[in-house]
C-alpha positions as CSV (number, residue, x, y, z in Angstrom):
1,X,-5.5,-1.4,-9.4
2,X,-2.7,1.1,-9.8
3,X,-0.3,2.4,-7.2
4,X,1.9,5.4,-6.9
5,X,4.8,6.0,-4.6
6,X,4.8,9.7,-3.5
7,X,7.6,11.9,-2.2
8,X,7.2,10.7,1.4
9,X,9.1,7.5,0.6
10,X,12.0,6.9,3.0
11,X,13.5,4.0,1.1
12,X,12.8,1.3,3.7
13,X,12.1,-1.3,1.0
14,X,9.2,-2.9,3.0
15,X,7.0,-2.6,-0.1
16,X,9.6,-4.4,-2.3
17,X,9.7,-7.3,0.2
18,X,5.9,-7.4,0.5
19,X,5.1,-7.2,-3.2
20,X,8.2,-7.5,-5.5
21,X,6.0,-7.9,-8.5
22,X,4.9,-4.3,-8.2
23,X,7.5,-2.4,-6.2
24,X,11.3,-2.0,-6.9
25,X,13.9,0.3,-5.6
26,X,15.1,3.1,-7.9
27,X,18.6,4.4,-8.3
28,X,17.8,7.2,-5.8
29,X,17.0,4.6,-3.1
30,X,13.3,5.3,-3.2
31,X,10.6,2.8,-4.2
32,X,9.0,2.8,-7.6
33,X,5.6,1.2,-8.5
34,X,5.1,-0.6,-11.8
35,X,2.6,0.9,-14.2
36,X,-0.3,-1.5,-13.1
37,X,-0.6,-4.2,-10.5
38,X,-0.6,-7.6,-12.3
39,X,-3.6,-9.9,-11.9
40,X,-3.2,-12.0,-8.8
41,X,-0.9,-9.4,-7.0
42,X,-3.6,-7.1,-5.7
43,X,-3.7,-8.5,-2.2
44,X,0.1,-8.2,-1.8
45,X,0.0,-4.7,-3.3
46,X,-2.7,-3.6,-0.9
47,X,-0.7,-5.1,2.0
48,X,2.3,-3.0,0.9
49,X,0.1,0.1,0.7
50,X,-1.4,-0.4,4.1
51,X,1.9,-1.4,5.7
52,X,4.0,1.6,4.4
53,X,5.3,3.2,7.6
54,X,5.1,6.7,6.1
55,X,2.0,6.4,3.9
56,X,4.0,6.9,0.7
57,X,2.0,4.4,-1.4
58,X,-1.3,5.7,-2.8
59,X,-3.9,3.9,-4.9
60,X,-4.6,5.9,-8.0
61,X,-7.6,5.7,-10.4
62,X,-7.1,3.2,-13.2
């Protein structure tokens, strides 16, 4: 599983609280997704994706 944070990100940091192994906040105050979702973190990454209030997290083809 791979995730991408698109331009809709509002910097709420909900994803970083839900799945800190995958999402961090960048210097611009917007979320950044790691290159790939580590094994065992898929459920939390999916929860972050589904819980994003603006739909800024997308699953991309591996």
